C-alpha positions, 0 to 999 in steps of 0.5 A, a space after each residue: 757666820 756660824 760657830 763651831 768647835 771644828 776650827 783652829 783659826 776662827 774668832 774665839 768665842 769661848 774657851 777654858 783656861 787654867 790660871 797659873 796660880 791654880 796650877 803652880 799653886 805656890 813656890 814650895 809646890 813648884 820646888 817639889 814637882 818641877 823636876 819629876 814633871 820634866 820642866 826644863 828648869 824651875 819656874 819663878 813663882 812671882 814672874 810666872 804670875 806676872 807673865 800669866 797676867 799679861 797673857 790673860 789680858 790679851 785674851 780678855 781684849 778679844 772679847 771671848 767668854 773665858 771659863 776657868 778650870 778650878 784648882 784641883 789637888 788631883 792634878 799638878 803643874 802641867 794642868 796649866 796646859 789645859 788643851 791637852 786633856 780634852 778635845 772640843 767637838 760640835 757634839 760635846 767634849 772628848 775626854 783624853 787619856 794622857 800619855 804622860 804618867 804625871 798627867 793621868 788625872 787631868 782628863 777626869 778633872 776637866 770632865 768634872 768641870 765640863 759637867 758642872 758647867 752643863 757641857 756635854 761629853 761626846 766620849 772618853 778615851 780609855 786604856 790602852 788608848 792614849 790621846 793628848 789634845 796637843 796632838 790634834 789640829 783641825 785642818 777644816 771642819 771635817 778634817 782632823 789631823 792627829 799626831 802618832 807620838 809617844 803621847 798619842 798611840 794607835 789605840 787612842 787614834 782608833 777610839 777617836 776615829 770611832 767617836 768622830 766618824 758619825 760626825 762626818 769627820 775624817 781623821 788623818 794620822 801623822 806619824 811623828 819622829 822619836 825626836 828627844 824621846 818619851 820624856 820630851 814634850 813633843 806633839 803635832 802642834 809643836 810643829 804646826 800652827 794654823 793662822 788662817 784657812 790658807 796660812 800655817 806656821 810649820 817646822 819642817 825638819 820634824 814634819 813627815 814629807 807626806 803630810 807637808 806635801 798634803 798641806 801644800 796640796 790643800 793650798 796652805 802658804 807655809 811659814 817656816 820657822 828657823 831652827 833657832 826659834 823652835 825651842 823658844 816656842 816659835 811654832 806654838 801660835 794661838 790664832 785669836 781670829 784669822 790672821 790675828 794671833 798670839 805668840 811667845 816673845 823672843 821669836 822675832 823672825 817668825 813674828 816678822 814673817 807672820 806680819 809680812 803675810 798680813 797678820 796682826 801679832 800679839 806677844 807675851 813674855 812666856 819664859 816661866 809659863 811656856 818655855 820651861 814647861 814646853 807649852 805655848 799659847 795653844 797649850 795654855 787654852 782649851 777653845 770651845 767655840 770659834 766663829 767661822 
């Protein structure tokens, strides 16, 4: 066994999270900012705390080393979804440049936290490039898929490719559709979640045909989520280790399909912390190292 940052499915050894109390701050703060940040509706403060406690308890059971991003007044509620502001590599962190205007301060806030913890920085994505961590997914240790979306542009992908080429990593660009437009939370990982080296949960209606065929060619068994479980985060699944995963409660068909494929599935109630803000368990974590 070895540890690497270049995996979505290995056993999580270390990760960062942002506690909901440090992101949502207070009932008054939520009331002031949920609309400008395009949350679907106003999160309930007390319910959000309870949901996050349940989510955190499942992570604790896995035995990973958990680091926390501190409360930072330069960022806002979306900082809860801490995957988006950085990308972990075996040579250090890549600091993103957010495509959503309300999140522009998050990458530098994370950079300060990483540097304080002695974690090296491989590079920083700079204007006019944009790149968000929700748009990237490791297919294997040498292959990174990157969604071309309203949040991640061509220049951002170009800068990412330049940083990863010396590591021998191939970057595959996946052009995604307009869907609901620039204000929506729509990333590559909105439509795919690897749960093993040969098993992936996907939402085909929004997936490019060429990329879907590529996944099949690479030997993936594809679990198709139904239309009625897409908006409830059915496709946003965090692999804790191969075929053991964490998903938002309320997606019984996807959960059953995963279990039929031999997966152990944990669920947490995520109405306040996931569904309303458009960020499931992958978005709520920034894994650093996994055991493969």
